[in-house]
C-alpha positions in Angstrom: 23.9 30.7 -12.6 21.6 28.9 -10.2 23.9 26.0 -9.8 26.7 28.5 -9.0 24.7 30.0 -6.2 23.8 26.7 -4.8 27.5 25.6 -4.7 28.5 29.0 -3.3 25.8 28.4 -0.5 27.4 25.0 0.3 30.9 26.4 0.4 30.1 28.9 3.0 32.4 28.9 6.1 30.7 27.1 8.9 29.9 29.8 11.3 26.9 27.8 12.3 26.6 24.2 12.5 23.2 22.8 11.0 22.0 19.4 11.8 18.7 17.8 10.6 16.4 15.4 12.0 14.0 13.6 9.9 11.9 10.8 11.5 8.9 11.1 9.1 5.4 11.3 10.4 4.4 11.7 13.2 7.3 14.1 14.3 9.0 13.3 17.8 7.6 15.4 20.7 9.3 18.6 21.4 10.1 17.7 24.9 12.0 14.7 24.0 14.0 16.6 21.2 14.9 19.3 23.5 16.0 17.0 26.2 18.5 15.4 23.9 16.8 12.2 23.4 17.3 12.4 19.7 20.7 14.1 19.5 22.5 11.1 18.2 19.9 10.9 15.1 20.6 14.4 13.9 22.6 14.4 10.9 25.1 17.3 10.0 24.6 19.5 6.8 27.3 21.0 4.7 25.3 24.2 4.1 23.5 26.8 6.3 19.9 26.5 5.3 16.6 24.7 6.2 14.7 22.6 3.6 11.1 21.8 4.8 9.3 18.6 3.9 6.2 18.7 1.9 4.2 16.2 4.0 5.7 16.1 7.6 7.4 18.1 10.2 11.3 18.3 10.3 13.6 19.3 13.3 17.0 21.3 12.9 19.6 21.9 15.5 21.8 25.0 15.2 25.2 25.6 17.1 27.3 28.4 16.7 31.1 27.9 15.8 32.2 29.9 18.8 30.6 31.9 21.6 28.7 35.0 20.8 30.9 38.0 21.8 29.3 41.0 20.0 27.7 43.7 22.0 24.3 43.4 20.6 22.1 40.2 20.7 22.4 38.0 17.5 19.4 37.6 15.2 18.7 34.4 13.2 17.3 35.3 9.8 15.9 32.9 7.3 15.5 34.1 3.7 12.7 33.6 1.3 10.1 33.0 4.1 7.0 32.4 2.0 5.1 29.6 3.4 7.4 28.9 6.3 6.3 28.4 9.8 9.2 27.7 12.3 8.9 27.1 16.0 12.0 28.0 17.8 13.2 26.6 21.1 16.3 28.7 22.2 18.0 28.9 25.6 17.8 29.6 28.3 14.0 28.7 28.8 13.6 26.6 25.7 10.0 27.8 25.4 8.5 27.2 21.9 7.9 30.4 19.9 6.0 30.1 16.6 7.6 32.5 13.9 5.9 33.2 10.5 5.5 36.4 8.3 1.7 35.8 8.5 1.8 36.6 12.3 1.1 39.9 13.8 4.6 40.8 14.8 7.2 38.4 13.0 10.3 40.4 13.5 10.2 42.9 16.3 10.4 46.0 14.1 11.9 44.4 11.1 10.2 44.0 7.6 8.9 40.7 6.6 11.6 40.3 3.8 13.2 37.6 6.0 12.0 35.7 8.9 13.9 37.2 11.9 14.2 35.5 15.3 15.9 37.1 18.3 18.4 35.0 20.1 19.9 35.6 23.6 23.1 37.6 23.8 24.7 35.0 26.1 24.6 32.4 23.4 27.4 29.8 23.6 28.7 27.5 21.1 27.9 24.4 23.3 24.2 25.6 23.4 22.0 24.3 20.7 18.8 26.0 19.2 16.2 23.7 18.0 13.9 24.6 15.1 10.6 22.7 14.3 9.8 23.4 10.8 6.2 22.7 9.7 5.5 21.1 6.1 6.0 23.3 3.2 7.5 23.3 -0.3 10.9 21.6 -0.1 12.9 24.8 -1.1 16.2 25.4 0.7 16.1 28.7 2.8 19.4 30.1 3.6 19.9 31.1 7.3 22.4 33.4 8.9 23.0 34.5 12.4 24.3 38.1 12.7 24.6 41.2 14.8 21.2 43.1 15.4 22.5 46.2 13.9 23.8 44.6 10.8 20.5 42.9 10.3 18.6 46.1 10.7 21.0 47.9 8.1 20.5 45.0 5.5 16.7 45.0 6.2 16.4 48.7 5.8 18.1 48.5 2.3 15.6 45.6 1.2 12.5 47.6 2.6 13.4 50.5 0.4 13.7 48.3 -2.6 10.6 46.4 -1.8 8.8 49.7 -2.1 10.4 51.3 -4.8 9.7 48.8 -7.6 5.9 48.7 -7.0 5.9 52.6 -6.7 7.4 52.7 -10.2 4.7 50.2 -11.5 1.9 52.1 -9.8 3.0 55.2 -11.6 2.7 53.7 -14.9 -0.6 52.1 -13.8 -2.1 55.6 -13.1 -1.0 56.9 -16.7 -2.5 53.9 -18.3 -5.6 54.1 -16.4 -6.0 57.8 -17.6 -5.6 56.5 -21.3 -8.1 53.7 -20.6 -10.7 56.0 -19.2 -10.2 58.4 -22.2 -10.2 55.9 -25.1 -12.2 53.1 -23.5 -9.9 50.6 -25.3 -9.7 47.0 -23.8 -6.0 46.8 -24.3 -5.3 49.6 -21.9 -7.7 48.0 -19.3 -5.8 44.6 -19.6 -2.4 46.4 -19.0 -3.8 48.2 -16.0 -5.3 45.0 -14.6 -1.8 43.1 -15.2 0.2 45.8 -13.5 -2.4 45.9 -10.5 -2.1 42.3 -9.9 1.5 42.4 -10.4 1.9 44.8 -7.7 -0.2 42.9 -5.4 1.9 39.8 -6.0 5.0 41.8 -5.1 3.6 43.3 -2.0 2.6 39.7 -0.8 5.8 38.1 -1.9 7.8 40.7 -0.1 5.6 40.5 3.0 4.4 43.9 2.9 0.8 42.9 2.2 0.6 40.9 5.4 1.3 44.0 7.5 -1.2 46.6 6.6 -5.1 46.5 6.3 -7.0 45.4 4.3 -4.4 43.3 2.7 -3.6 41.5 6.0 -7.0 39.9 5.8 -5.5 37.3 3.6 -2.8 36.4 6.2 -4.7 33.4 7.5 -4.4 31.9 3.8 -0.7 32.2 4.1 1.1 32.0 0.7 -2.0 30.6 -1.4 -3.2 34.1 -2.4 0.2 34.7 -4.2 -0.4 31.8 -6.5 -3.8 33.0 -7.5 -2.6 36.6 -7.9 0.3 35.4 -10.1 -2.1 33.6 -12.2 -4.6 36.5 -12.7 -1.6 38.8 -13.5 -0.5 36.1 -16.2 -4.0 36.0 -17.7 -4.1 39.7 -17.9 -0.7 39.8 -19.6 -1.6 37.3 -22.0 -4.8 39.2 -23.2 -2.8 42.5 -23.2 0.0 41.0 -25.4 -2.4 39.3 -27.8 -4.0 42.7 -28.5 -0.8 45.0 -28.3 1.1 42.6 -30.7 -2.0 42.1 -32.9 -1.3 38.3 -33.0 -4.5 37.3 -34.6 -2.8 38.7 -37.7 0.9 38.5 -37.0 0.8 35.0 -35.5 -2.6 33.5 -35.4 -1.3 30.1 -34.0 0.5 31.7 -31.2 -2.7 33.7 -30.7 -4.8 30.6 -30.3 -2.3 29.0 -28.0 -2.3 31.9 -25.8 -6.2 32.0 -25.6 -6.1 28.4 -24.7 -3.4 29.0 -21.9 -5.6 31.5 -20.0 -8.3 29.2 -18.9 -6.3 26.4 -17.3 -4.1 29.0 -15.8 -7.0 30.6 -14.1 -8.4 27.3 -13.0 -5.0 26.1 -11.4 -4.8 29.8 -9.6 -8.2 29.1 -8.0 -7.3 25.4 -7.1 -4.1 26.7 -5.4 -6.2 29.0 -3.1 -8.4 25.9 -1.8 -6.9 24.5 1.4 -7.6 20.9 0.4 -6.1 21.1 -3.0 -3.2 23.5 -2.2 -1.7 20.6 -0.1 -1.2 18.6 -3.3 2.2 19.4 -4.8 0.9 18.6 -8.3 -1.4 21.6 -8.3 1.4 24.0 -7.7 3.8 22.2 -10.1 1.0 22.4 -12.8 0.6 26.1 -12.1 4.3 26.8 -12.4 4.3 24.7 -15.6 1.6 26.9 -17.2 3.4 30.0 -16.1 6.5 28.6 -17.8 4.6 27.7 -21.1 3.0 31.3 -21.0 6.4 33.0 -20.7 7.9 31.0 -23.5 4.9 31.6 -25.8 5.0 35.4 -25.1 8.7 35.3 -25.9 8.1 33.5 -29.2 5.4 35.9 -30.0 7.4 38.9 -29.4 10.3 37.5 -31.5 7.9 36.7 -34.5 6.3 40.1 -34.5 9.6 41.8 -34.2 10.8 39.7 -37.1 7.9 40.7 -39.3 9.0 44.4 -38.7 6.4 45.3 -36.3 7.4 48.4 -34.1 5.2 47.2 -31.4 7.1 43.8 -31.5 10.4 45.7 -30.9 8.9 47.7 -28.0 7.4 44.6 -26.4 10.5 42.6 -26.9 12.8 45.4 -25.4 10.2 45.6 -22.5 9.6 42.0 -21.6 12.7 40.3 -22.7 14.5 40.6 -19.4 11.2 40.1 -17.5 10.3 36.9 -19.3 13.7 35.4 -19.0 13.7 36.2 -15.2 10.1 34.6 -14.9 11.4 31.5 -16.6 14.5 31.3 -14.4 12.3 31.9 -11.2 9.8 29.2 -12.4 12.5 26.6 -13.0 14.2 27.5 -9.7 10.7 26.8 -7.9 10.0 23.6 -9.8 13.5 22.2 -9.5 13.4 23.4 -5.7 16.7 25.2 -5.9 17.8 27.6 -3.4 16.9 31.2 -4.4 19.8 33.4 -4.9 19.8 36.9 -3.7 20.1 38.4 -7.3 17.1 36.6 -8.5 14.8 38.0 -5.6 15.6 41.6 -6.7 15.8 41.0 -10.5 12.1 40.0 -10.6 10.5 43.2 -9.4 13.3 45.2 -11.2 12.4 43.6 -14.5 8.7 44.1 -14.0 9.2 47.7 -13.3 11.4 48.2 -16.4 8.8 46.4 -18.5 6.0 48.6 -17.1 8.0 51.9 -17.9 8.8 50.9 -21.5 5.2 49.5 -22.3 3.9 52.7 -20.8 5.9 54.5 -23.5 4.8 52.1 -26.1 1.2 52.5 -25.3 1.6 56.5 -25.4 3.1 56.2 -28.7 0.0 53.9 -29.9 -2.2 56.7 -28.3 -0.5 59.3 -30.5 -0.8 57.2 -33.5 -4.6 56.7 -32.9 -4.9 60.6 -32.5 -3.0 61.3 -35.6 -5.1 58.8 -37.6 -8.2 60.4 -36.2 -6.9 63.9 -37.2 -6.1 62.8 -40.7 -9.6 60.9 -41.1 -11.3 64.3 -39.9 -9.3 66.3 -42.3 -10.2 64.0 -45.1 -14.0 64.1 -44.3 -14.0 67.9 -44.6 -11.8 68.5 -47.5 -12.0 67.9 -51.1 -9.2 65.2 -52.1 -8.2 67.2 -55.3 -8.4 70.9 -54.6 -8.0 70.7 -50.7 -10.9 73.2 -50.3 -13.6 72.7 -47.7 -16.3 70.3 -48.8 -20.0 70.9 -48.4 -20.0 69.0 -45.1 -17.5 71.2 -43.6 -19.2 74.4 -45.0 -22.5 73.4 -43.4 -20.7 72.6 -40.1 -19.1 76.0 -39.8 -22.1 78.0 -40.9 
């Protein structure tokens, strides 16, 4: 599916011609690039996307296939903008403007779902636009130049979905928090912690977290908080799954492996937050590998407990099978540095929301089972097992 998405991206009609300049470090000065001194060294691309380099700055040159003729000014949108910092040099002034979802106003009224850059309404096919792309993970980011009204309509749809899925998860979190406060059972606390950090991850991944206080206090750290939040959410899910599936009895080897995975996952998440270590691609790759191993182990644990006839195993498998598969695909996409298709961007929060709803029902059923066992134990403690009459303890209690 990912290969198909990449091939589709490469086969798009060339509404925009994209050329790339990679001279390594140090990058050529902006004044020389804009003056055309390096125009002959730009190499054309067959697809409309920018791919940053991990260790040095790149230059991109964009040209329209034909003069812009729409009534509204065009907008350049760059998808999956996490970690991106782009400096735009557009006509007529070619004054450099830095764009990032971590800045105060990245999109003149649009959400931070994409990196939106306003272009002049008089843009001609013969007039180039230069993009200076700062170092980041080498993931292809699809680009498009479209009418401002169309960009706003698409952004409105994405903004609603970006709020919908976390809202569903927050509703399940509040329900489970009530159960945790009543029962004081650690399993409910781990579920609440997992959903809480999952919602935080989605808010920062969608860019919403960088807009509103106090979440925007982490904006100077750019994408680094998302790695730590993802690691913590994974640790909470690991601890919840071990208890919900009763793995110490159903699958003790898997239980020990999951317990061992939690510590390096946390350590790698902390390392990804540190500026000096986060510049090392091996740290992020190791964190992605640990998340991949965790998802695979949880999937195996769910299948084993379901195979042993556990009702909890069937509930967990029903809830997390889509989510774990999407996590595996997303992790592989990041590790292989493939372009992120649109369906994967929405499938991840949708699968998490679905899992939260199903697991909330599963935990509610578990709560009812605990209450039933308590009522049965209470009845047995107060009644004679042979006659069913009240015993001495019950008579004294009612006297």
